Every structure is written in C-alpha cells, then in structure tokens.
C-alpha positions as CSV (number, residue, x, y, z in Angstrom):
1,M,-0.1,-0.1,-0.1
2,D,1.2,3.5,-0.9
3,A,1.8,5.5,2.2
4,T,0.7,8.8,0.6
5,R,-3.0,7.1,0.1
6,S,-5.3,5.8,2.5
7,E,-7.7,3.3,1.8
8,T,-11.5,3.9,2.5
9,P,-13.6,0.9,3.1
10,V,-15.9,-0.1,0.4
11,Q,-19.7,-0.1,1.5
12,P,-21.3,-3.5,1.0
13,A,-24.4,-3.2,-1.6
14,L,-27.7,-3.3,0.2
15,G,-29.6,-6.7,-0.1
16,P,-33.0,-6.8,-1.6
17,M,-34.5,-6.9,2.1
18,R,-32.5,-4.1,3.2
19,R,-33.2,-1.9,0.1
20,F,-37.0,-2.9,0.5
21,A,-36.9,-1.5,4.2
22,A,-35.1,1.6,3.2
23,I,-37.8,2.3,0.7
24,L,-40.7,1.5,3.0
25,S,-39.2,3.8,5.8
26,S,-38.8,6.7,3.2
27,V,-42.3,6.2,2.1
28,A,-43.6,6.2,5.8
29,V,-41.7,9.5,6.7
30,A,-43.2,11.0,3.4
31,A,-46.6,10.0,4.5
32,I,-46.2,11.4,8.1
33,L,-44.9,14.8,6.4
34,V,-48.0,15.0,4.2
35,Y,-50.3,14.1,7.1
36,W,-48.7,16.8,9.3
37,N,-49.1,19.5,6.5
38,W,-52.4,18.5,5.6
39,T,-53.7,18.4,9.3
40,G,-52.1,22.2,9.6
41,A,-54.5,23.3,6.7
42,P,-57.9,24.9,7.3
43,S,-60.5,22.6,8.0
44,R,-62.1,21.2,4.8
45,S,-65.5,22.1,6.3
46,T,-64.9,25.5,6.3
47,V,-67.3,27.0,3.3
48,A,-66.3,30.0,1.4
49,I,-69.0,32.6,1.6
50,P,-70.0,33.4,-2.1
51,A,-69.3,36.9,-3.3
52,G,-72.0,39.3,-3.0
53,S,-73.7,37.4,0.0
54,T,-74.3,38.0,3.6
55,D,-71.5,36.8,6.2
56,P,-73.3,34.7,8.7
57,I,-71.2,36.7,11.4
58,N,-69.7,33.4,12.5
59,P,-65.8,34.0,12.5
60,S,-63.7,31.0,11.7
61,S,-60.1,30.8,12.4
62,P,-58.2,28.0,10.6
63,P,-54.9,27.4,12.2
64,Y,-52.9,29.2,9.7
65,V,-54.4,32.4,10.1
66,H,-52.3,33.5,13.1
67,R,-49.0,32.8,11.1
68,L,-50.0,35.0,8.2
69,R,-48.2,38.6,8.2
70,V,-50.3,41.3,9.4
71,A,-51.0,44.2,6.7
72,V,-52.1,47.4,7.8
73,P,-55.2,48.0,5.4
74,T,-55.5,51.2,3.7
75,I,-59.0,52.3,3.8
76,L,-59.9,53.6,0.1
77,S,-62.6,55.8,-0.9
78,L,-65.0,54.8,-3.8
79,A,-62.8,57.1,-6.3
80,Q,-59.7,55.1,-5.4
81,T,-61.4,52.0,-6.2
82,K,-61.7,52.5,-9.9
83,G,-59.6,50.0,-12.0
84,L,-58.7,47.6,-9.0
85,T,-59.6,44.1,-8.6
86,S,-61.9,42.7,-6.1
87,M,-60.0,39.9,-3.9
88,P,-61.6,37.1,-1.9
89,W,-61.5,37.4,2.0
90,R,-62.9,35.6,5.1
91,L,-63.7,36.9,8.6
92,F,-61.7,35.3,11.3
93,A,-62.3,37.4,14.3
94,I,-64.7,40.5,15.5
95,G,-63.3,42.9,18.0
96,R,-64.6,43.1,21.7
97,N,-66.3,46.4,20.8
98,Q,-67.4,45.3,17.3
99,D,-65.7,48.1,16.0
100,T,-63.0,46.0,14.3
101,L,-63.1,43.1,11.8
102,G,-60.1,40.5,11.7
103,I,-59.9,39.4,8.2
104,Y,-57.8,37.2,5.9
105,Y,-57.5,37.7,2.1
106,A,-55.8,36.7,-0.9
107,T,-52.9,38.7,-2.0
108,G,-49.9,38.5,-4.3
109,D,-46.1,39.0,-4.0
110,G,-46.2,42.3,-5.7
111,D,-45.3,41.3,-9.3
112,C,-48.6,40.9,-10.8
113,V,-51.0,41.4,-7.9
114,T,-50.5,44.1,-5.4
115,P,-52.5,44.9,-2.4
116,K,-54.2,48.4,-2.3
117,G,-56.6,48.3,0.5
118,V,-60.2,47.9,1.7
119,Y,-63.1,49.8,0.7
120,L,-66.1,49.8,3.3
121,A,-69.6,50.9,2.5
122,E,-71.4,51.2,5.8
123,T,-75.1,51.8,6.2
124,A,-77.4,51.8,9.2
125,S,-78.3,47.9,8.3
126,T,-75.2,46.8,6.5
127,V,-71.3,46.8,6.3
128,T,-70.0,45.9,2.8
129,V,-66.3,44.9,2.7
130,E,-64.4,44.9,-0.5
131,V,-60.4,43.9,-0.5
132,L,-59.0,45.5,-3.5
133,S,-55.5,44.9,-5.5
134,N,-54.0,46.2,-8.6
135,T,-53.5,43.3,-11.0
136,A,-51.3,43.1,-14.2
137,R,-54.2,42.2,-16.3
138,A,-52.3,43.0,-19.7
139,R,-49.7,40.3,-18.8
140,R,-50.3,36.7,-20.3
141,A,-48.1,35.1,-18.1
142,C,-47.7,36.0,-14.2
143,P,-44.8,34.6,-12.2
144,A,-46.4,36.0,-9.1
145,R,-47.2,33.5,-6.2
146,L,-50.5,33.6,-4.4
147,G,-50.2,34.8,-0.7
148,L,-52.5,35.3,2.2
149,A,-52.5,38.2,4.5
150,R,-54.6,39.3,7.5
151,A,-56.0,42.6,8.7
152,D,-57.8,44.5,11.3
153,V,-60.4,46.7,9.5
154,E,-61.7,49.4,11.8
155,L,-65.3,50.3,11.2
156,R,-66.6,53.8,11.6
157,H,-69.6,52.5,13.8
158,P,-69.8,49.2,15.8
159,L,-71.2,46.3,13.7
160,G,-74.1,45.8,16.1
161,H,-77.0,44.1,14.5
162,R,-75.8,45.0,10.9
163,Q,-75.4,42.6,8.3
164,L,-71.8,41.8,7.0
165,I,-71.6,41.7,3.1
166,H,-68.9,40.5,1.1
167,A,-68.5,42.6,-2.1
168,Q,-68.5,40.9,-5.5
169,V,-65.3,39.3,-6.2
170,A,-63.5,39.5,-9.5
171,T,-64.4,36.5,-11.8
172,E,-60.8,35.4,-11.9
173,W,-60.6,35.2,-8.2
174,S,-64.0,33.6,-7.3
175,N,-62.9,29.9,-6.8
176,P,-64.4,29.2,-3.4
177,H,-61.6,27.2,-2.4
178,I,-59.0,29.9,-3.0
179,L,-58.4,30.7,0.7
180,D,-58.5,26.9,1.6
C-alpha cells in the first residue's frame, strides 16, 4: 500500500430486504410529513362565503391564520377603487367592541398582484367589505405567487346588528376554495 494514499472501506451493496426496508421507511416518513402538512391546513368543513352574500357573522379561524403576516389596510374611498380588482376574503374575528373586523384575504407578491386596500360601505343596516388589489391584466403569464395576509379593519361605527356583506369578487378570483 502506498503511504500517501489511505484506503477507505467499501460499503457492501444493500441486499433486497434492506433496500425494501429503506424504501418503506422513506415512504412512511413522506406519508407522515404529508399528514402533518394536511392537518395544519384549514378544516375542509370551512365553507367559502359566495361573493356578494351576507356573512353569517360566524368567524372561523383556521390554524394558519395567526401565522400570516399582518397588513395595515389602507381604507380606500370609492374614487380610489376604480380599475382595481376585488379579491376574496374571510372573517376570522370581531373586535370586543365590534368596531374591528379581523379578516384574511388573497394577495400576491407584488409582481402581478399588489394589494391596495379595503373599501368599506357602511349603512344603518349593512357593512360591505371589499379587499382590492392592482392586477397586471395585460400580462399573459404571471410569475407571481398567491399569498395570504390578515388585517384588522376598523369600522366607523360598531357592527352591532348590521349584516356583514362580501362585495362581488372578480371572476378570476371567485374560486370558493382559493382561501383553503
């Protein structure tokens, strides 16, 4: 043997049973990871509220909502909503004094979908909420990724007995499972 070279032991090839056991353990680990990921997702019993419908004022809080980044929503005037896209949202909390709505909504990473704010239409009997974004409609392909954010939206007057209404969502964002 050459003094400048050291020999490393050669690993024997795995036998068929050891190879099968290694594959089986890999599949088991993958199944556990998929299960953990799936159970951390929102409950499949969560029903999306159709656009333009009354919210049942029954906040749901899927496990992932509290891990979302918190956005400070800009309250937009009606004039500022022109040309913006209405995005889906869900209620997850109502403030103690009923003057704040905790919502989570679809957003983008700023490449093709940029969140702009929230439009509120408050009347004596209803509160209509619309989450708005600027979307690059002229682009054929968009590398942006779907994201979710949460925000506390302050009302001018407490919600009280008023109905909470979802504004009509843009057709391209109206899939009822987009927030699942």
